[in-house]
C-alpha positions, 0 to 999 in steps of 0.5 A: 499500500503506497502514500496518498496526500493527504490535508492535515488541520490545513498542512499537506502530508501522507496518509497510508491505512490508519496512519499519517504523517504531516511537518510536526506544525499540529501542536504537542499531545494530539488527541483529534486531527483532522484529515480532508475536512474530516475529525478523526482521534488520535490513537499514537503519534510520535515525532520523528526529531531528525526531521521535526516530521509527526507521525499519527495512528488515527482511530477508525481512519481507513484512506484506502478507498482514497488510494485507490480512487487516487491510484484509479486516476493515476491509471490515466494517461496525460492529456496529449500523451498515446493512450495505445502506444503508436508511437504518434 
């Protein structure tokens, strides 16, 4: 399962399953966060002080459906691409 782009408390971040990560700008000891407009309880968290990034494990969150939708969109060729691989 790959990471997907999400917005966490107005900050660009990444999500996979029930894990999210973003720059550590959401405060100490978070109990809940808003991801893509929906509120989630924080089950666990840790800060990587080397990069000042926070990793959150969310209760009752699963971004698998969002990830599948993003992956399906990524399968489409860009405008002007060669969808038939004819080389033209």
